[in-house]
C-alpha positions as CSV (number, residue, x, y, z in Angstrom):
1,T,27.2,33.6,23.6
2,G,29.3,35.9,24.9
3,Y,33.3,36.0,25.8
4,A,31.8,34.1,29.5
5,E,30.6,31.0,28.2
6,G,34.0,30.3,26.1
7,W,35.6,30.9,29.2
8,A,34.1,28.7,31.0
9,R,34.7,25.7,28.3
10,E,38.2,26.1,28.8
11,G,40.2,23.8,29.7
12,S,39.2,19.7,30.3
13,M,39.1,17.0,33.0
14,T,42.9,16.0,32.7
15,A,44.1,19.9,32.1
16,P,41.8,22.3,34.4
17,K,41.8,25.6,33.6
18,G,38.2,27.0,33.6
19,L,36.0,28.3,36.1
20,V,33.1,26.7,38.7
21,A,30.9,29.5,37.4
22,C,30.5,33.0,36.2
23,A,28.2,35.5,35.3
24,G,28.6,37.1,31.9
25,T,27.0,39.7,29.0
26,S,25.6,37.0,26.1
27,T,25.9,39.9,23.4
28,A,29.1,41.7,21.4
29,A,26.4,45.5,21.9
30,T,27.2,46.1,25.8
31,H,28.1,49.1,27.7
32,A,30.6,49.7,30.4
33,P,28.7,51.4,32.6
34,Q,26.0,49.2,32.8
35,N,28.8,45.8,33.2
36,V,29.6,47.8,36.1
37,T,26.8,48.5,37.3
38,V,26.1,43.9,36.9
39,T,29.5,43.3,38.3
40,G,29.7,45.5,41.5
41,G,26.2,44.7,42.4
42,T,27.4,41.2,42.0
43,M,29.8,41.7,44.8
44,Y,27.7,44.2,46.9
45,N,25.5,41.7,47.2
46,F,27.8,39.3,49.1
47,A,30.0,41.1,50.7
48,N,28.3,43.8,52.2
49,L,24.5,42.0,52.3
50,H,26.4,38.3,52.9
51,V,24.0,37.2,50.5
52,E,25.8,32.9,49.5
53,H,24.4,32.0,46.3
54,F,26.3,33.3,43.0
55,G,22.1,32.6,41.5
56,N,21.1,34.9,44.3
57,A,23.6,37.8,43.8
58,L,23.6,37.8,40.5
59,A,19.5,38.6,41.0
60,G,20.0,41.3,43.1
61,A,22.9,42.5,41.0
62,K,19.9,42.9,38.4
63,L,17.7,44.4,41.1
64,W,20.5,47.7,41.3
65,L,20.0,47.9,37.1
66,T,16.8,49.0,37.8
67,K,17.1,50.9,40.9
68,L,20.0,52.6,38.6
69,W,18.6,53.0,35.2
70,G,15.8,53.1,36.4
71,P,12.2,50.7,35.8
72,G,11.0,50.2,31.9
73,S,14.6,51.6,31.2
74,P,15.8,50.0,28.0
75,Q,19.6,49.7,29.8
76,A,17.8,47.7,32.9
77,Q,15.9,45.2,30.8
78,S,18.2,45.0,28.3
79,Y,21.3,44.0,30.6
80,S,18.9,41.7,32.8
81,R,17.8,40.0,29.8
82,W,21.6,39.6,28.3
83,N,23.7,38.5,31.7
84,N,23.2,34.8,32.2
85,L,24.9,32.7,35.2
86,M,26.9,30.1,34.0
87,G,27.7,27.7,35.9
88,D,25.3,26.3,39.0
89,P,23.2,28.9,40.7
90,G,23.6,27.8,43.7
91,L,26.8,27.5,44.3
92,S,28.0,28.9,47.7
93,I,30.8,32.0,47.5
94,W,32.9,31.7,49.7
95,T,33.9,35.8,51.7
96,D,36.6,34.5,54.2
97,V,39.2,31.4,53.9
98,P,37.5,28.4,54.8
99,N,37.9,26.9,58.7
100,V,37.9,23.2,59.0
101,M,35.6,21.0,61.0
102,A,36.2,18.9,63.4
103,M,33.3,15.7,64.0
104,D,31.8,13.6,66.2
105,H,29.5,10.9,64.5
106,P,29.1,6.9,63.8
107,T,31.4,5.7,60.9
108,T,29.2,2.5,61.5
109,I,25.1,1.9,62.1
110,N,22.8,-1.1,62.5
111,V,20.2,-1.5,60.7
112,G,17.2,-0.7,62.5
113,E,18.8,2.0,64.0
114,R,16.2,5.0,65.0
115,H,18.5,7.6,65.8
116,M,22.1,9.1,65.1
117,E,24.2,11.9,67.0
118,I,26.3,14.4,65.7
119,T,28.9,17.1,66.4
120,V,30.7,20.0,64.9
121,T,33.5,21.5,66.1
122,D,36.1,23.6,65.1
123,A,39.3,21.8,64.0
124,D,41.5,24.7,65.3
125,N,40.6,25.0,68.8
126,D,37.5,22.8,70.3
127,L,34.9,25.3,69.9
128,P,31.3,23.9,69.0
129,I,30.1,25.3,66.0
130,E,26.5,26.3,66.1
131,D,24.1,26.7,62.6
132,A,26.1,23.8,60.3
133,L,24.0,22.0,58.5
134,V,24.0,18.7,58.9
135,V,21.9,16.0,56.0
136,L,21.8,11.9,56.0
137,W,20.1,10.2,52.7
138,K,20.1,6.6,52.2
139,G,17.8,6.5,49.2
140,T,13.9,6.2,49.5
141,E,14.6,4.7,53.5
142,T,16.0,7.9,54.9
143,Y,16.8,11.9,53.9
144,E,16.7,13.8,56.8
145,R,18.2,17.0,57.5
146,G,19.2,19.3,60.5
147,L,21.0,22.3,62.2
148,T,23.5,21.6,65.2
149,D,22.5,23.8,68.2
150,A,25.2,26.1,70.6
151,A,27.0,23.3,71.3
152,G,27.1,22.3,67.7
153,Y,25.1,19.8,68.5
154,V,22.2,17.3,66.6
155,E,19.9,14.7,66.5
156,L,18.1,13.2,63.1
157,P,15.9,10.4,63.3
158,I,16.7,7.6,60.5
159,T,14.9,4.5,59.0
160,I,17.3,1.9,58.5
161,N,16.2,-1.4,56.8
162,I,18.1,-3.1,55.1
163,A,22.6,-2.9,54.8
164,G,24.6,0.3,52.6
165,N,25.4,3.4,52.3
166,L,24.5,6.4,54.7
167,L,25.5,9.9,53.5
168,L,26.4,12.2,55.9
169,T,26.8,15.7,54.2
170,I,27.7,18.4,57.0
171,T,27.9,22.3,55.1
172,K,28.4,25.9,56.5
173,R,28.7,29.1,54.8
174,N,32.5,30.0,55.2
175,H,33.9,26.7,56.6
176,K,34.8,23.6,54.3
177,P,32.7,21.2,53.4
178,Y,32.5,17.3,55.2
179,L,31.3,14.2,53.4
180,Y,31.6,11.0,54.5
181,T,29.9,7.7,54.4
182,V,28.2,5.6,56.9
183,S,28.5,1.6,56.9
184,C,24.6,-0.1,57.6
185,V,25.4,-3.1,58.2
186,P,23.5,-6.2,60.4
187,A,23.3,-6.8,63.4
188,A,23.3,-10.1,65.3
189,Q,21.7,-8.1,68.5
190,M,20.7,-4.3,69.1
């Protein structure tokens, strides 16, 4: 399936040498102009169009094949089929040094709680971070998500009926993701 798959499979859990994702041509019969079009189109999508996810950037590169070589041309059709993504198409690509986020949220909550407040700030300067995606998940009881406001704040409704763990995930482009497990504990009194 081409050299890209070999590179993706390189390494092991104890001796990692591989990569997270790659795009490559799945045939040995390739030509530089079309390969450069796909590579340049992918980079153009990341850098100029600010496309965040790898799969969407590769789809945008395939559009460049059609624009450059013409709709229905053998070059556009073949290279659109031959170029494959090995890895997660939803992989978010950082285009800058990632910022570290600081969080203010409860580390434990009581069974019976019906909302959770989270504040997200920049760890370096304590400024609020707007539009950070906050996701709360606890099995079948709670799955909520929301974006922080201009003050870095979001309040989400939750349903906590039994003890266990509530998973908190906070992400934003070019920011280091934040993962935390909030303990859900029985309360003698609310």
